[in-house]
NURORO-390968 format. One line per 2 residues: their letters; for each residue x, y, z of C-alpha. Coordinates in steps of 0.001 Angstrom, whole numbers, plus 500000, padded with zeros to 6 digits. Example, Ala and Ser with C-alpha at 12.3 -4.5 7.8 and 13.67 -1.06 7.14 Angstrom:
BEGIN
as	512300/495500/507800 | 513670/498940/507140
END
This chain:
BEGIN
mi	500000/500000/500000 | 502750/502452/500972
pe	504921/501822/497872 | 501915/502428/495666
af	501140/505741/497429 | 504787/506753/497155
nf	504890/505978/493458 | 501676/507947/492976
tv	503137/510989/494755 | 506366/510850/492758
nq	504422/510611/489533 | 502396/513655/490556
if	505585/515596/491222 | 507037/514737/487827
el	503790/515624/486133 | 503753/518932/488009
re	507300/519643/486877 | 506274/519204/483255
eh	503040/521132/483582 | 503087/524426/481702
vl	502349/527543/483697 | 502313/529990/480791
gn	503202/529030/477234 | 506341/526915/477348
it	507215/527987/480912 | 507069/525088/483367
yt	507233/524960/487139 | 510789/523686/486863
rv	511883/526754/484950 | 510119/529032/487415
al	511848/527293/490327 | 515257/527534/488624
fi	514719/531215/487901 | 513822/531939/491530
vs	516791/529911/492754 | 519064/531882/490407
li	517878/535194/491891 | 518337/533880/495441
va	521868/532709/494633 | 522630/536098/493051
fi	521349/537857/496170 | 523539/535705/498437
va	526589/536214/496208 | 525996/539976/496185
ki	525882/540034/499998 | 529096/538012/500262
va	530849/540248/497735 | 529703/543357/499654
iy	531186/541992/502896 | 534452/541177/501124
lr	534699/544623/499525 | 534057/546373/502856
kk	536882/544412/504476 | 539210/544843/501497
fg	538682/548548/500734 | 537199/549901/503968
hr	540478/551585/504942 | 541277/552798/501411
mk	538037/554441/500306 | 535674/556885/501944
kd	532379/555545/503228 | 530160/557074/500543
ql	532539/556067/497735 | 532729/552479/499007
kf	528948/552319/499301 | 528535/553553/495734
fi	531128/551049/494444 | 529455/548126/496252
ri	526075/549088/494839 | 527450/549113/491281
vq	529006/545658/491779 | 525771/544244/493199
vl	523783/545589/490259 | 526240/543932/487857
if	525890/540605/489698 | 522086/540734/489369
vi	522340/541668/485688 | 524634/538695/485026
ai	522357/536342/486971 | 519298/537507/485040
gi	521209/537218/481767 | 522028/533593/482573
av	518593/532612/483941 | 516265/534340/481497
ps	517196/532342/478315 | 516376/529005/479927
fl	513356/530491/481676 | 511789/531811/478467
dv	513267/529079/476249 | 514962/531581/473940
sf	518489/531693/472573 | 521071/533854/474247
tf	521713/535758/471017 | 518046/536626/470629
ml	517871/537785/474234 | 521047/539857/473832
ig	519550/541620/470813 | 516422/542355/472830
iv	518425/543775/475744 | 520416/546010/473394
gi	517187/547282/471849 | 515722/548029/475267
lv	518887/549852/476307 | 518781/551975/473146
vi	515177/552955/473840 | 516029/553821/477446
av	519101/555814/476359 | 517065/557874/473894
ss	514155/558546/476250 | 516181/559062/479442
qk	519295/560930/478389 | 519222/563152/481481
vi	518988/560191/483858 | 521842/558366/482138
sn	523919/561553/482100 | 523415/561967/485852
fv	524331/558309/486448 | 527520/558490/484354
sg	528476/561770/486034 | 527980/560159/489445
va	530326/557315/488483 | 532882/559866/487215
lh	532667/561890/490438 | 533361/558777/492514
qe	536201/557792/490212 | 537937/561190/490235
rv	537126/561838/493924 | 536671/565560/493366
is	534314/565865/496322 | 533249/563543/499130
ag	530717/563493/501933 | 531667/566032/504614
df	533502/568398/502247 | 532636/572096/502272
ve	532183/572982/498604 | 530889/575641/496261
ig	529081/574315/493179 | 527984/577099/490889
gv	525863/579296/493131 | 525406/576645/495850
sg	527800/576429/498802 | 527622/574082/501773
tv	528619/570693/503145 | 528223/567592/500968
eg	525911/565127/502676 | 526277/562399/500057
ik	526738/561571/496386 | 523887/559391/495131
lf	523472/557598/491815 | 521829/560570/490128
st	522330/563612/492370 | 524472/565186/495085
lv	522924/566412/498339 | 524374/569635/499794
rt	523524/571190/503174 | 524001/574970/503171
ts	525176/577026/506158 | 521523/578018/506664
gv	520534/574371/507181 | 518788/574041/503809
fi	519298/570795/501863 | 519764/571300/498121
rv	519755/568493/495558 | 522173/569146/492692
pn	522094/566835/489607 | 525360/564988/489108
dq	525785/566176/485525 | 525621/569771/486784
vy	528239/569020/489453 | 530535/567363/486937
gt	530059/570011/484256 | 530552/573151/486359
qv	533383/574667/488384 | 533642/573139/491860
sn	535574/574745/494742 | 536445/572268/497494
yy	537496/574038/500696 | 538184/570741/502457
an	540350/568933/499889 | 543568/570467/501238
aa	544687/569775/504803 | 544986/573497/505562
rr	543219/576651/504445 | 544484/580248/504491
ye	542479/583212/505773 | 543305/586884/505324
yt	542582/589702/507783 | 543111/593421/507216
lg	543523/596202/509792 | 544436/599887/509483
ir	546551/601886/511941 | 547377/605607/512169
ye	550264/607205/510308 | 552052/608133/513541
dd	551978/604568/514951 | 554978/602254/514673
td	554187/599640/511988 | 557019/597293/513031
ra	555726/597236/516597 | 552164/596622/515421
ir	553336/593678/513278 | 555226/592169/516225
ll	552169/592451/518479 | 549865/590856/515898
ra	552345/588055/515198 | 552646/587203/518889
hl	548844/587201/519245 | 548244/584963/516226
eq	550979/582516/517194 | 549157/581978/520500
fp	545786/581418/518821 | 544819/577759/519467
fa	544006/576699/515909 | 546512/578811/513927
lk	549123/576577/512329 | 552776/577004/513246
np	553927/575749/509856 | 553440/577659/507670
pp	553632/580531/510174 | 551396/583634/510005
di	552487/586136/507380 | 551975/589777/508471
fv	553045/592806/506421 | 552110/596324/505342
sd	549996/595884/502210 | 548899/599435/501421
id	548820/603066/502537 | 545531/604810/501902
sn	544232/608299/502639 | 543387/607550/506280
sv	545631/604744/507544 | 548454/602284/507029
ii	546969/598928/506025 | 548380/595799/507679
ka	547392/592400/506257 | 547685/589101/508133
rv	547586/585713/506393 | 546945/582810/508745
wf	546617/579075/508000 | 544026/576917/509786
ps	543161/573219/509536 | 540467/572764/506885
ew	538480/570355/509055 | 538247/572862/511906
an	537572/575812/509606 | 534567/574102/508035
tr	532794/573519/511334 | 531702/577177/511365
dd	531185/579717/508635 | 533694/582402/507701
is	531892/585198/509566 | 532058/583374/512900
lr	535710/582522/512297 | 536663/586132/511598
tg	534532/587350/514488 | 536660/585277/516860
il	539993/586642/515624 | 539523/590244/514522
pg	538285/591527/517921 | 541368/589966/519546
mk	543697/591613/517046 | 541992/594959/517608
kv	542228/594625/521400 | 545945/593769/521294
le	546708/596902/519308 | 544539/599206/521408
ds	545955/597872/524695 | 549408/598797/523411
gi	548396/602331/522481 | 548011/601687/518751
el	544634/602940/517597 | 542571/602257/514534
py	542007/605591/512761 | 538704/607163/511888
aq	537981/608147/508336 | 538738/611885/508119
qv	539738/614636/505697 | 541684/617840/506291
ih	540626/620850/504190 | 543015/623808/503858
fa	541728/627256/502866 | 544065/629622/501039
re	544599/632916/502989 | 544527/635439/500145
pf	542980/638954/500253 | 539862/639406/498233
si	537372/642227/497602 | 533664/642299/496947
rv	532219/644962/494749 | 528677/645941/495697
eg	526725/648167/493316 | 523984/650491/494590
rd	522055/653653/493548 | 522770/657198/494846
eg	519356/658805/495320 | 520639/662380/495694
sg	522587/662639/492448 | 520629/660170/490437
td	523808/658318/489558 | 524897/654770/490374
pg	528319/655037/491975 | 530197/651847/492755
rk	531197/651076/496320 | 533954/648818/497607
END
């Protein structure tokens, strides 16, 4: 009794395997297709773990994430390319022609999307900007939050998030204030003509060398840059770490240093001049001729 039931069940299974679900597609082909996708998913996860261990210390987090995503997409494309011909019972050449045709249609109808995708790959390859960098892209300036497949997200100093298409980032001028380890700032002060410029430079140099975040190498560069109508202009060039400089905007940074430079000079008797003009009048004699009428004589004599 049991062998007969077993044989009946096995026969049902084989009949089910050969039963057509849709057209020439059988349950066996459906099962193989699903298994292929599951295997591709597992392989993609294993490859992602390997890439994180292999390149985690060589690449930045957002660049590594983008690279892993591209590899995983390629793994799924290869798995589908292998599974689909047997699933649909078509030749590989015929399927390849179909894929090329679909890609051509997508390329023609979605040029902007493809351009953004290619630009995103180029940005990751060239490493022009990365997450955390303070950049200026066209008229947008702020901190890069991340580079996605099709766009770059920038957070401005006002806390506004702006999405910039990758093709615009790649095709325009980009200023990266974080790419270099250090960044130079310039400060300008004016002193009176009668003040000692050498003494003022020594006082400012000593103050800036004691500033916590000012770099010792290269040292601050302080010199007389100009002499205008009201004052002698002293310019100071100071280098700061880029990472520290980007944690606050330029106004806050200058606000912390300029008042200290002003106080050092004033405490030493060196004052910042007011804008003023001296006007000299020439002391030359002059006369005014006033003409009137003499009522008694009926004439108009001139009087001085």
